[in-house]
N, CA, C and O atoms as a CHARMM CRD file, in Angstrom:
* protein
*
  220
    1    1 MET  N     -8.55400   4.90400  -0.91500 PROA 1      0.00000
    2    1 MET  CA    -7.01300   4.21100  -0.77900 PROA 1      0.00000
    3    1 MET  C     -7.06100   3.86300  -2.72100 PROA 1      0.00000
    4    1 MET  O     -6.07100   3.43200  -3.31200 PROA 1      0.00000
    5    2 PHE  N     -8.16600   4.11200  -3.30100 PROA 2      0.00000
    6    2 PHE  CA    -8.45500   3.64700  -4.50000 PROA 2      0.00000
    7    2 PHE  C     -7.35200   4.87000  -5.50100 PROA 2      0.00000
    8    2 PHE  O     -6.73700   4.49600  -6.49900 PROA 2      0.00000
    9    3 ALA  N     -7.31500   5.89400  -5.12500 PROA 3      0.00000
   10    3 ALA  CA    -6.43900   7.18600  -5.74300 PROA 3      0.00000
   11    3 ALA  C     -5.11600   6.72800  -5.46000 PROA 3      0.00000
   12    3 ALA  O     -4.18500   6.68000  -6.26500 PROA 3      0.00000
   13    4 LEU  N     -5.10000   6.37900  -4.20300 PROA 4      0.00000
   14    4 LEU  CA    -3.42100   6.35300  -3.72300 PROA 4      0.00000
   15    4 LEU  C     -2.68100   5.05800  -4.49000 PROA 4      0.00000
   16    4 LEU  O     -1.49300   5.06400  -4.81400 PROA 4      0.00000
   17    5 GLU  N     -3.60900   3.94800  -4.71600 PROA 5      0.00000
   18    5 GLU  CA    -3.04000   2.83000  -5.52500 PROA 5      0.00000
   19    5 GLU  C     -2.77600   3.11200  -7.00500 PROA 5      0.00000
   20    5 GLU  O     -1.79900   2.67800  -7.61500 PROA 5      0.00000
   21    6 ALA  N     -4.13500   4.19500  -7.73800 PROA 6      0.00000
   22    6 ALA  CA    -3.44900   4.25100  -8.86300 PROA 6      0.00000
   23    6 ALA  C     -2.56800   5.51800  -9.38600 PROA 6      0.00000
   24    6 ALA  O     -2.28400   5.82200 -10.54400 PROA 6      0.00000
   25    7 ALA  N     -2.20900   6.19700  -8.08700 PROA 7      0.00000
   26    7 ALA  CA    -0.90700   7.04300  -8.12800 PROA 7      0.00000
   27    7 ALA  C      0.04300   6.51900  -8.26300 PROA 7      0.00000
   28    7 ALA  O      0.87600   7.02000  -9.01900 PROA 7      0.00000
   29    8 TYR  N      0.31100   5.34100  -7.61400 PROA 8      0.00000
   30    8 TYR  CA     1.37800   4.70200  -7.18300 PROA 8      0.00000
   31    8 TYR  C      1.71200   3.75900  -8.68900 PROA 8      0.00000
   32    8 TYR  O      2.79300   3.70300  -9.27500 PROA 8      0.00000
   33    9 HSD  N      0.47600   3.10000  -9.05300 PROA 9      0.00000
   34    9 HSD  CA     0.62400   2.26000 -10.40700 PROA 9      0.00000
   35    9 HSD  C      1.03200   2.94100 -11.56400 PROA 9      0.00000
   36    9 HSD  O      1.90100   2.50300 -12.31800 PROA 9      0.00000
   37   10 GLN  N      0.33700   4.16500 -11.75300 PROA 10     0.00000
   38   10 GLN  CA     0.75200   4.95800 -12.70700 PROA 10     0.00000
   39   10 GLN  C      2.15100   5.59700 -12.71800 PROA 10     0.00000
   40   10 GLN  O      2.47600   6.29500 -13.67800 PROA 10     0.00000
   41   11 GLY  N      3.20900   5.33300 -11.42300 PROA 11     0.00000
   42   11 GLY  CA     4.06600   5.82100 -11.50500 PROA 11     0.00000
   43   11 GLY  C      4.24500   7.62200 -11.28500 PROA 11     0.00000
   44   11 GLY  O      5.09100   8.31800 -11.84600 PROA 11     0.00000
   45   12 TYR  N      3.20700   8.08400 -10.32700 PROA 12     0.00000
   46   12 TYR  CA     3.51200   9.20800  -9.81700 PROA 12     0.00000
   47   12 TYR  C      4.63400   9.47700  -8.53600 PROA 12     0.00000
   48   12 TYR  O      5.10200  10.55200  -8.16200 PROA 12     0.00000
   49   13 PHE  N      4.84400   8.32500  -8.09900 PROA 13     0.00000
   50   13 PHE  CA     5.62200   8.40400  -7.10500 PROA 13     0.00000
   51   13 PHE  C      7.34800   8.47000  -7.40500 PROA 13     0.00000
   52   13 PHE  O      8.17700   8.89000  -6.59800 PROA 13     0.00000
   53   14 GLU  N      7.66700   7.87600  -8.94400 PROA 14     0.00000
   54   14 GLU  CA     8.81000   7.73000  -9.53500 PROA 14     0.00000
   55   14 GLU  C      9.13000   9.07300  -9.76300 PROA 14     0.00000
   56   14 GLU  O      8.28000   9.95600  -9.64600 PROA 14     0.00000
   57   15 ARG  N     10.46500   9.32900 -10.12500 PROA 15     0.00000
   58   15 ARG  CA    11.40600  10.27000 -10.57100 PROA 15     0.00000
   59   15 ARG  C     11.99100  10.05000 -11.88700 PROA 15     0.00000
   60   15 ARG  O     13.08700   9.50800 -11.74800 PROA 15     0.00000
   61   16 PRO  N     11.71600  10.24200 -13.03300 PROA 16     0.00000
   62   16 PRO  CA    10.69800  11.43500 -13.25300 PROA 16     0.00000
   63   16 PRO  C      9.36000  10.60600 -13.25200 PROA 16     0.00000
   64   16 PRO  O      9.25500   9.45500 -13.67600 PROA 16     0.00000
   65   17 ARG  N      8.33200  11.38900 -12.69600 PROA 17     0.00000
   66   17 ARG  CA     6.91300  10.80800 -12.82200 PROA 17     0.00000
   67   17 ARG  C      6.71900  10.04000 -14.07200 PROA 17     0.00000
   68   17 ARG  O      7.19500  10.26400 -15.18500 PROA 17     0.00000
   69   18 GLY  N      5.91600   9.07400 -13.67200 PROA 18     0.00000
   70   18 GLY  CA     5.40900   8.28400 -14.85100 PROA 18     0.00000
   71   18 GLY  C      4.08900   9.00800 -15.62100 PROA 18     0.00000
   72   18 GLY  O      3.84200   9.19400 -16.81300 PROA 18     0.00000
   73   19 HSD  N      3.38100   9.31500 -14.42000 PROA 19     0.00000
   74   19 HSD  CA     2.01400  10.09700 -15.08700 PROA 19     0.00000
   75   19 HSD  C      1.95200  11.67100 -14.24200 PROA 19     0.00000
   76   19 HSD  O      2.64300  11.78400 -13.23000 PROA 19     0.00000
   77   20 SER  N      1.21100  12.69900 -14.64600 PROA 20     0.00000
   78   20 SER  CA     1.31900  13.78300 -14.02200 PROA 20     0.00000
   79   20 SER  C      0.16300  13.62200 -12.72300 PROA 20     0.00000
   80   20 SER  O     -0.45100  12.55500 -12.70000 PROA 20     0.00000
   81   21 ALA  N     -0.06700  14.37300 -11.93300 PROA 21     0.00000
   82   21 ALA  CA    -1.59600  14.57700 -11.30600 PROA 21     0.00000
   83   21 ALA  C     -2.43500  14.85700 -12.21600 PROA 21     0.00000
   84   21 ALA  O     -3.53300  14.30200 -12.18200 PROA 21     0.00000
   85   22 VAL  N     -2.19300  15.58200 -13.02200 PROA 22     0.00000
   86   22 VAL  CA    -3.53700  16.03300 -14.11500 PROA 22     0.00000
   87   22 VAL  C     -3.72500  14.28200 -14.44800 PROA 22     0.00000
   88   22 VAL  O     -4.70300  13.62200 -14.09600 PROA 22     0.00000
   89   23 GLU  N     -2.98300  13.95300 -14.91900 PROA 23     0.00000
   90   23 GLU  CA    -3.26900  13.08800 -15.69600 PROA 23     0.00000
   91   23 GLU  C     -3.90800  11.83300 -14.98700 PROA 23     0.00000
   92   23 GLU  O     -4.69900  11.25700 -15.73500 PROA 23     0.00000
   93   24 ILE  N     -3.79700  11.35200 -13.94500 PROA 24     0.00000
   94   24 ILE  CA    -4.16100  10.58700 -13.12900 PROA 24     0.00000
   95   24 ILE  C     -5.50600  10.89200 -12.51300 PROA 24     0.00000
   96   24 ILE  O     -6.33400  10.01900 -12.25700 PROA 24     0.00000
   97   25 THR  N     -5.70200  12.38700 -12.25400 PROA 25     0.00000
   98   25 THR  CA    -7.18300  12.93700 -12.08600 PROA 25     0.00000
   99   25 THR  C     -8.03200  12.69000 -13.29400 PROA 25     0.00000
  100   25 THR  O     -9.22100  12.48800 -13.04800 PROA 25     0.00000
  101   26 GLU  N     -7.70400  12.66900 -14.41000 PROA 26     0.00000
  102   26 GLU  CA    -8.52900  12.66700 -15.55200 PROA 26     0.00000
  103   26 GLU  C     -8.84900  11.31300 -15.64200 PROA 26     0.00000
  104   26 GLU  O     -9.97100  11.00600 -16.04500 PROA 26     0.00000
  105   27 SER  N     -7.85100  10.25300 -15.25700 PROA 27     0.00000
  106   27 SER  CA    -8.30700   8.83900 -15.50400 PROA 27     0.00000
  107   27 SER  C     -9.12300   8.33000 -14.72000 PROA 27     0.00000
  108   27 SER  O     -9.85300   7.41400 -15.09600 PROA 27     0.00000
  109   28 LEU  N     -9.17100   8.89900 -13.27200 PROA 28     0.00000
  110   28 LEU  CA   -10.10500   8.49600 -12.26800 PROA 28     0.00000
  111   28 LEU  C    -11.29300   9.06800 -12.08500 PROA 28     0.00000
  112   28 LEU  O    -12.11900   8.65300 -11.27300 PROA 28     0.00000
  113   29 GLY  N    -11.47900  10.22400 -12.95700 PROA 29     0.00000
  114   29 GLY  CA   -12.73800  11.37300 -13.23300 PROA 29     0.00000
  115   29 GLY  C    -12.99900  11.96700 -11.61600 PROA 29     0.00000
  116   29 GLY  O    -14.03600  12.00700 -10.95400 PROA 29     0.00000
  117   30 ILE  N    -11.43000  12.45500 -11.24800 PROA 30     0.00000
  118   30 ILE  CA   -11.71100  13.64500 -10.10400 PROA 30     0.00000
  119   30 ILE  C    -10.95800  14.68200 -10.03800 PROA 30     0.00000
  120   30 ILE  O    -10.06700  14.83900 -10.87200 PROA 30     0.00000
  121   31 THR  N    -11.14600  15.45400  -9.17800 PROA 31     0.00000
  122   31 THR  CA   -10.46400  16.95700  -9.24000 PROA 31     0.00000
  123   31 THR  C     -8.76700  16.47300  -8.79700 PROA 31     0.00000
  124   31 THR  O     -8.37700  15.33700  -8.52800 PROA 31     0.00000
  125   32 HSD  N     -8.07100  17.59100  -8.83000 PROA 32     0.00000
  126   32 HSD  CA    -6.82100  17.54000  -8.67200 PROA 32     0.00000
  127   32 HSD  C     -6.77100  17.78500  -7.12200 PROA 32     0.00000
  128   32 HSD  O     -5.95100  17.16800  -6.44200 PROA 32     0.00000
  129   33 THR  N     -7.61600  18.65500  -6.58000 PROA 33     0.00000
  130   33 THR  CA    -7.56100  18.73100  -5.23600 PROA 33     0.00000
  131   33 THR  C     -7.91100  17.33800  -4.20500 PROA 33     0.00000
  132   33 THR  O     -7.40000  17.06300  -3.11900 PROA 33     0.00000
  133   34 THR  N     -8.74200  16.75000  -4.81300 PROA 34     0.00000
  134   34 THR  CA    -9.72600  15.36800  -4.15600 PROA 34     0.00000
  135   34 THR  C     -7.97000  14.53000  -4.44300 PROA 34     0.00000
  136   34 THR  O     -7.50400  13.92600  -3.47700 PROA 34     0.00000
  137   35 LEU  N     -7.39500  14.55800  -5.36400 PROA 35     0.00000
  138   35 LEU  CA    -6.08800  13.46600  -5.51100 PROA 35     0.00000
  139   35 LEU  C     -5.35100  13.98400  -4.24600 PROA 35     0.00000
  140   35 LEU  O     -5.30900  13.34800  -3.19300 PROA 35     0.00000
  141   36 LEU  N     -4.77100  15.20400  -4.44400 PROA 36     0.00000
  142   36 LEU  CA    -3.94000  15.53900  -3.40300 PROA 36     0.00000
  143   36 LEU  C     -4.36600  15.39200  -2.06800 PROA 36     0.00000
  144   36 LEU  O     -3.49600  15.10700  -1.24600 PROA 36     0.00000
  145   37 GLN  N     -5.66700  15.54600  -1.63900 PROA 37     0.00000
  146   37 GLN  CA    -6.26400  15.62100  -0.30100 PROA 37     0.00000
  147   37 GLN  C     -6.08200  13.72400   0.11400 PROA 37     0.00000
  148   37 GLN  O     -5.90500  13.33100   1.26700 PROA 37     0.00000
  149   38 HSD  N     -6.14900  13.05800  -0.75300 PROA 38     0.00000
  150   38 HSD  CA    -6.25500  11.64100  -0.57900 PROA 38     0.00000
  151   38 HSD  C     -4.74900  11.15900  -0.35100 PROA 38     0.00000
  152   38 HSD  O     -4.41100  10.32200   0.48600 PROA 38     0.00000
  153   39 LEU  N     -3.91300  11.81800  -1.22500 PROA 39     0.00000
  154   39 LEU  CA    -2.35300  11.69100  -1.08800 PROA 39     0.00000
  155   39 LEU  C     -1.77900  11.91500   0.40000 PROA 39     0.00000
  156   39 LEU  O     -1.04400  11.21500   1.09700 PROA 39     0.00000
  157   40 ARG  N     -2.42900  13.22600   0.63100 PROA 40     0.00000
  158   40 ARG  CA    -2.29400  13.87800   2.06000 PROA 40     0.00000
  159   40 ARG  C     -2.52400  13.00300   3.28900 PROA 40     0.00000
  160   40 ARG  O     -1.89400  12.90500   4.34200 PROA 40     0.00000
  161   41 VAL  N     -3.55300  12.43300   2.85800 PROA 41     0.00000
  162   41 VAL  CA    -4.35100  11.38200   4.23000 PROA 41     0.00000
  163   41 VAL  C     -3.47200  10.28700   4.16300 PROA 41     0.00000
  164   41 VAL  O     -3.33700   9.83800   5.30100 PROA 41     0.00000
  165   42 ALA  N     -2.87700   9.71700   3.41800 PROA 42     0.00000
  166   42 ALA  CA    -2.04100   8.36400   3.12300 PROA 42     0.00000
  167   42 ALA  C     -0.93600   8.63300   3.82300 PROA 42     0.00000
  168   42 ALA  O     -0.53000   8.00900   4.80400 PROA 42     0.00000
  169   43 GLN  N     -0.36500   9.73400   3.22200 PROA 43     0.00000
  170   43 GLN  CA     0.94100  10.31600   3.83000 PROA 43     0.00000
  171   43 GLN  C      1.07600  10.43300   5.55700 PROA 43     0.00000
  172   43 GLN  O      2.10600  10.15900   6.17200 PROA 43     0.00000
  173   44 ARG  N     -0.17700  10.89300   6.16500 PROA 44     0.00000
  174   44 ARG  CA    -0.25900  11.18700   7.22500 PROA 44     0.00000
  175   44 ARG  C     -0.29700  10.08900   8.17300 PROA 44     0.00000
  176   44 ARG  O      0.14600  10.15300   9.31900 PROA 44     0.00000
  177   45 LYS  N     -0.90400   8.97600   7.58900 PROA 45     0.00000
  178   45 LYS  CA    -1.22500   7.66300   8.09400 PROA 45     0.00000
  179   45 LYS  C     -0.24700   6.74100   7.86700 PROA 45     0.00000
  180   45 LYS  O     -0.29600   5.72100   8.55300 PROA 45     0.00000
  181   46 LEU  N      0.70700   6.86300   6.99900 PROA 46     0.00000
  182   46 LEU  CA     1.76200   6.12800   6.84800 PROA 46     0.00000
  183   46 LEU  C      2.65600   6.90100   7.86900 PROA 46     0.00000
  184   46 LEU  O      3.25900   6.11100   8.59700 PROA 46     0.00000
  185   47 LEU  N      2.87100   7.97200   8.08800 PROA 47     0.00000
  186   47 LEU  CA     4.08700   8.51000   8.62600 PROA 47     0.00000
  187   47 LEU  C      3.66400   8.46300  10.56500 PROA 47     0.00000
  188   47 LEU  O      4.49300   8.44200  11.47500 PROA 47     0.00000
  189   48 ARG  N      2.30700   8.45800  10.68400 PROA 48     0.00000
  190   48 ARG  CA     1.86500   8.00700  12.15700 PROA 48     0.00000
  191   48 ARG  C      2.24000   6.83400  12.41900 PROA 48     0.00000
  192   48 ARG  O      2.43200   6.56200  13.60400 PROA 48     0.00000
  193   49 GLN  N      2.44500   5.83700  11.42500 PROA 49     0.00000
  194   49 GLN  CA     2.75900   4.22800  11.62400 PROA 49     0.00000
  195   49 GLN  C      3.81100   4.45800  12.05900 PROA 49     0.00000
  196   49 GLN  O      4.06400   4.37700  13.26000 PROA 49     0.00000
  197   50 ILE  N      4.73400   4.83200  11.06800 PROA 50     0.00000
  198   50 ILE  CA     6.38700   5.09900  11.27300 PROA 50     0.00000
  199   50 ILE  C      6.57400   5.20700  12.63900 PROA 50     0.00000
  200   50 ILE  O      6.84000   4.31600  13.44500 PROA 50     0.00000
  201   51 PHE  N      6.39400   6.48200  12.83000 PROA 51     0.00000
  202   51 PHE  CA     6.91000   7.39300  13.95600 PROA 51     0.00000
  203   51 PHE  C      6.29300   7.09500  15.46300 PROA 51     0.00000
  204   51 PHE  O      6.97400   7.31900  16.46300 PROA 51     0.00000
  205   52 SER  N      4.98500   6.58500  15.54000 PROA 52     0.00000
  206   52 SER  CA     4.66600   6.01400  16.77700 PROA 52     0.00000
  207   52 SER  C      4.82000   4.37800  16.90000 PROA 52     0.00000
  208   52 SER  O      4.08800   3.79300  17.69800 PROA 52     0.00000
  209   53 GLY  N      5.79100   3.62500  16.09300 PROA 53     0.00000
  210   53 GLY  CA     6.00100   2.55300  16.45200 PROA 53     0.00000
  211   53 GLY  C      5.20100   1.58900  15.70300 PROA 53     0.00000
  212   53 GLY  O      5.53100   0.41500  15.87200 PROA 53     0.00000
  213   54 GLY  N      4.06600   1.85300  14.78700 PROA 54     0.00000
  214   54 GLY  CA     3.58000   0.71000  14.07800 PROA 54     0.00000
  215   54 GLY  C      2.09600   0.97300  14.93300 PROA 54     0.00000
  216   54 GLY  O      1.18200   0.23400  14.56500 PROA 54     0.00000
  217   55 GLY  N      1.83700   1.74700  15.80400 PROA 55     0.00000
  218   55 GLY  CA     0.72000   1.88400  16.70800 PROA 55     0.00000
  219   55 GLY  C     -0.27400   2.65200  15.78500 PROA 55     0.00000
  220   55 GLY  O     -1.38700   2.96900  16.20400 PROA 55     0.00000
């Protein structure tokens, strides 16, 4: 969840982006692949909640 929160607060989801994925990964000391995996997991969980009625 930390990677998702960092991406949010650093403006990754804004248009134009506040910070790129590379900048975020450098600030967290993780790989680009790891960040994208965390974002995909969070997206999947959110969509599951939305489309299954909150369960």
